[in-house]
C-alpha positions in Angstrom: 0.0 0.0 0.0 2.8 2.4 0.9 4.5 1.6 -2.4 1.4 2.4 -4.3 0.9 5.6 -2.6 4.5 6.8 -3.3 4.0 5.8 -6.9 0.8 7.8 -7.0 2.4 10.8 -5.6 5.3 10.7 -8.0 2.8 10.3 -10.9 1.0 13.6 -9.8 4.3 15.3 -9.3 5.3 14.5 -12.9 1.9 15.5 -14.3 1.7 18.9 -12.5 5.4 19.6 -12.6 5.0 22.0 -15.6 2.1 23.8 -14.1 4.0 24.2 -10.8 6.8 25.8 -12.7 4.7 28.4 -14.5 1.8 29.2 -12.2 3.6 32.0 -10.3 4.2 33.8 -13.5 0.7 33.1 -14.7 -0.7 34.4 -11.5 1.4 37.6 -11.5 0.3 38.2 -15.2 -3.3 37.7 -14.3 -3.0 40.1 -11.2 -1.3 42.7 -13.5 -4.0 42.4 -16.1 -6.8 42.8 -13.5 -5.1 45.6 -11.8 -4.6 47.5 -15.1 -8.3 47.1 -15.9 -9.7 48.0 -12.5 -7.4 51.0 -11.9 -8.1 52.3 -15.4 -11.8 52.1 -14.7 -11.3 53.9 -11.4 -9.3 56.7 -13.0 -11.7 57.1 -15.8 -15.0 57.0 -13.8 -14.4 58.1 -10.2 -15.4 61.7 -9.9 -13.6 62.3 -6.5 -9.9 62.3 -7.0 -9.4 60.9 -3.5 -11.7 58.0 -4.3 -9.7 57.3 -7.5 -6.4 57.4 -5.6 -7.7 55.3 -2.8 -9.1 52.6 -4.9 -6.1 52.5 -7.3 -3.8 52.1 -4.2 -5.9 49.2 -2.9 -5.9 47.6 -6.3 -2.2 47.7 -6.8 -1.1 47.1 -3.2 -3.4 44.1 -2.4 -3.0 41.5 -5.2 -6.2 40.0 -6.5 -8.3 41.1 -3.5 -8.0 44.8 -4.3 -9.4 44.3 -7.8 -12.1 41.9 -6.6 -13.2 44.5 -4.0 -13.3 47.3 -6.6 -15.5 45.3 -8.9 -17.8 44.3 -6.1 -18.0 47.6 -4.2 -16.4 50.4 -6.2 -18.4 50.4 -9.4 -21.7 52.2 -9.2 -23.9 49.8 -11.2 -27.0 51.7 -10.3 -26.0 54.6 -12.5 -25.7 52.2 -15.5 -29.1 50.7 -14.9 -30.7 54.1 -14.3 -29.2 55.5 -17.4 -30.9 52.8 -19.4 -34.2 53.5 -17.7 -36.2 55.8 -19.9 -37.9 58.5 -17.9 -40.9 59.7 -19.9 -42.9 59.4 -16.9 -41.5 62.5 -15.4 -42.5 64.5 -18.5 -45.9 63.0 -18.4 -46.5 63.9 -14.7 -45.0 67.3 -15.1 -48.1 69.6 -15.2 -49.0 71.6 -18.2 -50.2 74.3 -15.7 -47.0 75.7 -14.1 -47.7 78.5 -11.6 -45.5 81.5 -11.6 -43.2 81.3 -8.7 -42.0 84.9 -8.3 -40.7 85.7 -5.0 -42.0 88.5 -2.8 -40.4 91.8 -3.1 -37.9 92.9 -0.4 -35.4 90.7 1.3 -36.7 87.4 -0.2 -36.0 88.7 -3.8 -32.3 88.1 -3.2 -32.9 84.4 -3.2 -33.7 84.5 -6.9 -30.2 83.2 -7.8 -30.9 80.2 -5.5 -34.1 79.6 -7.4 -32.2 79.5 -10.7 -29.4 77.4 -9.3 -31.6 74.6 -8.0 -33.7 74.7 -11.2 -30.6 74.0 -13.3 -29.4 71.3 -10.8 -32.7 69.4 -10.6 -34.6 70.3 -13.9 -37.7 70.9 -11.7 -39.5 74.2 -11.7 -40.3 76.0 -8.5 -44.0 75.8 -8.0 -46.3 78.2 -6.1 -49.6 77.3 -4.4 -48.4 74.7 -1.9 -49.2 74.1 1.8 -46.5 72.4 4.0 -47.6 71.4 7.5 -44.9 70.2 10.0 -45.8 66.9 11.9 -43.6 66.6 14.9 -43.4 63.0 16.1 -45.1 59.8 15.1 -48.0 60.7 17.4 -48.9 63.4 14.9 -47.6 62.0 11.6 -48.9 58.4 11.7 -52.5 59.4 12.5 -52.5 62.0 9.7 -51.1 59.5 7.2 -53.5 56.8 8.2 -56.4 59.1 8.0 -55.5 59.9 4.4 -55.0 56.2 3.5 -58.5 55.4 4.9 -60.0 58.2 2.8 -58.2 57.3 -0.4 -60.5 56.8 -3.4 -58.2 56.2 -6.4 -54.5 55.5 -5.5 -51.8 55.2 -2.9 -48.1 55.2 -3.5 -46.0 54.4 -0.5 -42.2 54.2 -0.4 -40.0 53.8 2.7 -36.6 52.7 3.9 -37.8 50.8 7.0 -41.3 49.3 7.4 -41.1 47.2 10.6 -43.4 44.4 11.6 -44.4 45.9 15.0 -47.2 47.8 16.6 -46.8 50.8 14.2 -46.2 48.7 11.2 -49.3 46.6 11.7 -51.4 49.8 11.7 -50.2 50.5 8.2 -50.5 47.0 7.1 -54.1 46.9 8.0 -54.8 50.3 6.3 -53.2 49.3 3.1 -55.1 46.1 3.0 -58.4 47.8 3.7 -57.8 50.3 0.9 -56.9 47.4 -1.5 -60.2 45.8 -0.5 -62.0 49.0 -1.3 -60.6 48.9 -4.9 -57.9 51.5 -4.4 -54.8 51.1 -6.5 -52.0 50.6 -3.8 -48.3 50.3 -4.4 -45.8 49.8 -1.6 -42.0 49.9 -2.1 -39.7 49.0 0.7 -35.8 49.2 0.5 -34.2 45.8 0.4 -32.2 46.3 3.4 -34.8 48.2 5.3 -37.2 45.3 4.7 -34.9 43.1 6.8 -35.0 45.1 10.0 -37.8 42.9 11.4 -39.3 39.4 10.9 -41.5 38.3 9.5 -40.8 40.8 6.6 -43.5 43.3 5.8 -43.2 42.4 2.1 -44.4 38.9 2.9 -47.4 40.1 5.1 -48.4 42.8 2.5 -48.3 40.3 -0.3 -50.4 37.8 1.6 -53.1 40.6 2.1 -53.1 41.2 -1.7 -51.2 44.4 -1.6 -48.8 45.0 -4.5 -45.3 45.4 -2.9 -41.8 45.3 -4.1 -38.2 45.6 -2.7 -35.8 48.2 -4.0 -32.5 46.5 -4.9 -32.7 43.2 -2.8 -29.3 42.6 -1.1 -27.5 39.4 -1.3 -27.1 39.2 2.5 -30.0 37.8 4.4 -29.8 40.2 7.3 -30.0 44.1 7.6 -26.7 46.0 7.6 -27.2 49.7 8.4 -23.8 50.6 6.7 -24.8 49.2 3.2 -25.0 52.0 0.6 -27.0 52.6 -2.6 -30.2 52.3 -0.7 -33.7 53.9 -1.3 -33.9 56.0 1.7 -36.8 58.1 0.5 -40.0 58.3 2.6 -43.0 59.1 0.3 -46.7 58.7 0.7 -48.9 60.2 -2.1 -52.7 59.6 -1.9 -55.0 60.3 -4.9 -52.2 62.5 -6.5 -53.5 65.2 -4.0 -51.7 65.0 -0.8 -48.1 63.9 0.0 -46.2 63.0 3.1 -42.4 63.2 3.3 -39.6 63.8 5.7 -37.4 61.6 7.9 -39.9 59.2 9.4 -39.7 55.4 8.9 -42.5 53.1 10.0 -41.6 51.7 13.4 -43.0 51.8 16.8 -40.1 53.8 18.2 -41.7 56.8 16.8 -44.6 56.3 19.2 -43.1 56.8 22.6 -46.5 56.9 24.3 -47.3 53.3 23.6 -48.1 50.9 26.5 -45.6 49.3 27.1 -43.2 52.0 25.5 -40.8 51.1 22.7 -37.4 49.9 23.7 -35.7 52.5 21.5 -37.8 55.7 21.3 -37.2 58.0 18.4 -37.9 61.7 17.8 -38.6 62.5 14.2 -40.1 65.1 11.9 -42.5 64.6 9.0 -44.5 67.0 6.7 -47.9 66.9 5.0 -47.8 68.7 1.6 -50.6 69.8 -0.7 -50.4 71.6 -4.0 -48.7 71.3 -7.3 -45.3 70.1 -5.9 -47.0 66.9 -4.9 -46.7 65.9 -8.5 -42.9 66.2 -8.4 -42.8 64.1 -5.3 -44.9 61.5 -6.9 -42.7 61.4 -9.9 -39.7 60.5 -7.8 -41.6 57.6 -6.1 -43.2 56.4 -9.5 -39.8 56.2 -11.1 -38.5 54.1 -8.2 -41.5 51.8 -8.5 -40.8 51.4 -12.2 -37.2 50.8 -11.6 -38.0 48.0 -9.1 -40.9 46.4 -11.0 -41.1 47.6 -14.6 -44.7 48.9 -14.0 -45.4 52.5 -15.0 -47.9 54.3 -12.8 -49.9 56.2 -15.3 -53.6 56.4 -16.2 -56.6 58.0 -14.5 -56.0 56.4 -11.0 -52.5 58.0 -10.8 -53.4 61.5 -12.3 -52.2 64.4 -10.2 -54.4 67.0 -8.5 -52.4 70.2 -9.1 -54.9 72.7 -7.7 -53.2 75.4 -5.4 -53.5 74.8 -1.7 -51.4 77.4 0.1 -48.8 80.2 -0.2 -45.6 78.1 -0.1 -43.4 78.0 -3.2 -41.7 74.6 -3.3 -39.6 72.2 -5.4 -38.8 68.6 -5.0 -35.1 67.7 -5.1 -34.6 64.0 -5.8 -31.2 62.7 -5.0 -29.4 59.6 -6.1 -26.2 58.1 -7.5 -27.6 58.2 -10.9 -29.0 61.2 -12.9 -29.6 63.1 -9.7 -26.0 62.9 -8.4 -24.9 65.7 -6.1 -28.0 67.8 -6.6 -28.7 68.2 -2.9 -25.0 69.1 -2.1 -25.2 71.8 -4.8 -28.5 73.1 -3.3 -27.0 73.2 0.3 -23.9 75.1 -1.0 -26.0 77.5 -2.8 -28.2 78.2 0.3 -25.2 78.6 2.5 -23.8 81.1 0.1 -27.0 83.2 0.2 -27.1 83.2 4.1 -26.9 86.5 5.7 -28.1 86.1 9.3 -28.5 82.6 10.5 -28.3 78.9 9.3 -30.0 76.2 11.4 -29.1 72.5 10.7 -30.9 69.6 12.4 -29.6 66.1 11.4 -28.9 62.8 13.1 -25.8 62.2 11.1 -23.2 64.8 10.4 -20.4 63.8 8.1 -20.2 66.5 5.5 -17.4 66.4 2.9 -14.7 69.1 2.8 -16.7 71.2 0.2 -19.7 71.6 2.6 -17.3 72.1 5.6 -15.7 75.0 3.7 -19.1 76.4 2.9 -20.2 76.3 6.6 -16.9 77.9 7.6 -17.2 80.7 5.0 -20.7 81.4 6.0 -19.5 81.7 9.7 -16.6 84.0 8.6 -19.1 86.3 6.9 -20.7 86.7 10.4 -23.6 84.2 9.7 -24.5 82.4 13.0 -24.5 78.6 12.2 -26.2 76.3 14.7 -25.8 72.6 14.1 -28.0 70.3 16.3 -27.0 66.7 16.7 -28.0 63.8 18.9 -25.9 63.4 22.0 -25.9 59.7 21.5 -26.2 58.2 18.0 -27.8 54.9 17.2 -24.9 54.2 14.9 -21.8 54.4 17.1 -19.2 54.1 14.3 -20.8 57.2 12.6 -20.8 59.0 15.9 -17.1 58.4 16.3 -16.3 59.6 12.8 -18.5 62.7 13.2 -16.8 63.6 16.5 -13.4 63.5 15.0 -14.5 65.8 12.2 -16.5 68.4 14.3 -13.5 70.6 15.2 -13.2 71.5 11.5 -16.5 73.4 11.5 -16.6 74.8 15.1 -15.7 78.4 15.7 -17.0 81.6 17.1 -20.0 81.7 14.8 -20.4 78.0 14.2 -22.0 76.2 17.2 -22.6 72.5 17.7 -25.4 71.5 20.0 -25.9 68.0 21.5 -29.5 67.0 22.2 -30.1 64.4 24.9 -32.1 61.2 24.3 -34.4 60.1 22.9 -32.4 59.9 19.7 -33.5 62.6 17.2 -33.9 61.4 13.7 -35.1 64.7 12.3 -33.6 66.4 9.2 -34.1 70.1 8.6 -32.2 73.2 7.4 -33.4 76.8 7.6 -31.7 79.8 6.2 -32.5 83.4 7.5 -36.0 82.4 8.5 -36.9 82.6 4.7 -35.8 79.4 3.1 -36.1 75.9 4.5 -35.1 72.3 3.4 -37.0 69.3 4.4 -36.9 65.6 3.5 -35.1 62.4 4.1 -31.5 63.3 3.5 -28.8 63.4 6.3 -25.6 65.5 6.1 -23.3 62.6 5.2 -21.9 61.0 2.1 -24.4 58.3 2.1 -27.4 60.7 1.6 -25.6 63.3 -0.5 -23.8 60.8 -2.9 -24.6 57.2 -2.3 -28.3 56.8 -1.5 -31.7 57.7 -3.0 -33.3 60.5 -1.1 -36.1 63.1 -1.6 -36.0 66.6 -0.2 -38.2 69.6 -0.8 -37.0 73.2 -0.8 -39.5 75.8 0.5 -39.7 79.6 0.0 -42.0 80.9 2.6 -41.2 83.2 5.6 -44.0 81.9 7.8 -43.0 78.3 7.4 -39.2 79.0 7.7 -39.8 81.0 10.9 -42.0 78.2 12.4 -39.2 75.7 11.6 -36.5 77.9 12.9 -38.5 78.2 16.2 -38.7 74.4 16.2 -34.9 74.2 16.0 -34.5 76.8 18.7 -36.7 74.7 21.0 -34.3 71.7 20.4 -31.3 74.0 21.2 -32.9 75.1 24.5 -33.0 71.5 25.4 -29.4 70.8 24.3 -26.0 71.6 25.5 -23.3 73.4 23.5 -20.2 71.3 22.6 -16.9 73.0 23.0 -13.8 72.2 20.8 -11.8 71.9 24.0 -14.1 69.0 25.2 -13.3 67.0 21.9 -9.6 67.8 21.9 -9.1 67.2 25.6 -10.4 63.6 25.6 -7.9 60.7 26.3 -5.7 59.8 23.3 -7.2 56.3 22.8 -10.7 57.8 22.2 -9.3 60.4 19.8 -7.4 57.7 17.9 -10.5 55.6 17.7 -12.6 58.5 16.3 -9.8 59.4 13.9 -9.7 55.9 12.5 -13.4 56.0 12.1 -13.2 59.1 10.2 -11.1 57.5 7.5 -14.3 55.6 6.5 -16.5 58.8 6.3 -16.9 58.7 2.6 -18.6 55.4 2.9 -20.6 56.0 6.0 
């Protein structure tokens, strides 16, 4: 037996000796070819020079694995697929009746350049005749949304990042099922990652009730990963083409702190009810996402928009995504900061702006504009919190103040400039929202609304404490090193 084994080993050695002699050279040539292809793609297609340098370094310094990671994570395939997606629906939904959106005379007239800038960035006109109602917390937002769903006669389009199977989620599950039984056209779109935050998934339960539902870009991993990018982070509810809801609120019981027993992780949040012509632009963003996920176009009488004026707010939807709408929100925020003269208020749960926005904030503060940035004292994503803490000293100064709000965790997103202009919606101040995810925001030109929202931010500031630069820089070295390392991943958080 031993003799047979030795003979067999010798036979294999003879057979594979030529391969063993050349495989190191073959592997090196293969790695060289892959590295040339991958780094060439990065150089040609990465808009950010830092990203191109970083990926090229990884590709060349880590044989095979660097090229593999780039092909898996570095290429934005969403843009390719979206580029092939025809978008006539946007033109169909765009109203033939466009209201004149001239600004009031006086101080607000100076915002005309911002109106033109955002029009060029988004391709959407600024529309007059809208009403925007803030809904603070799920106790106000959810009942208003459920009431509209119950009153729907023609159609309901709903898109969200998270739709949990819990006490809040079941309310919406029953409402959508009841609307479907009444003969209302219902479409529910849930992000592929957000659908995995609870079990059983709402997609399964909705489908069992006969409600048309789809996932946006179903991930390969079977569990939820909050750090995965290229997600549909939009929150859109449009009922009968007449009334829309948007903002930062997902569907989960944490937004209802008064439940008995109370939720384990209470959340403060902010949503908005919107009526008027701008509802059509919000619907268009959600309808394009639905078509992208399912191939179905939401046209016909059931989905017709009601464009009658409903108020005095001039508004425009700003869809954001890593495809045709790349960097539109960042451009809008930079333009608004450049127009600021008195005060800028920012309310966001995640604050990781890039160097361009940091420079814009600092320039506004150097001009004497007071900048108030309100953040949660304790984030629900610790890695993001560490990275943000390391970056905060870059924006802090005499006229740029950072405020930390105590629990419960505040998930609200809001920006107000000079109590004249406001930005509401789903986007955070980080790379994921500004460059890597699909978001929907709405810019509003109205002094009464902006003043009310600035007052809301002021109430949050009164409940917060001001963070000093010395507090960050005086922490122990291990904590500063931890946060500094986390900051290296900021472009992907």
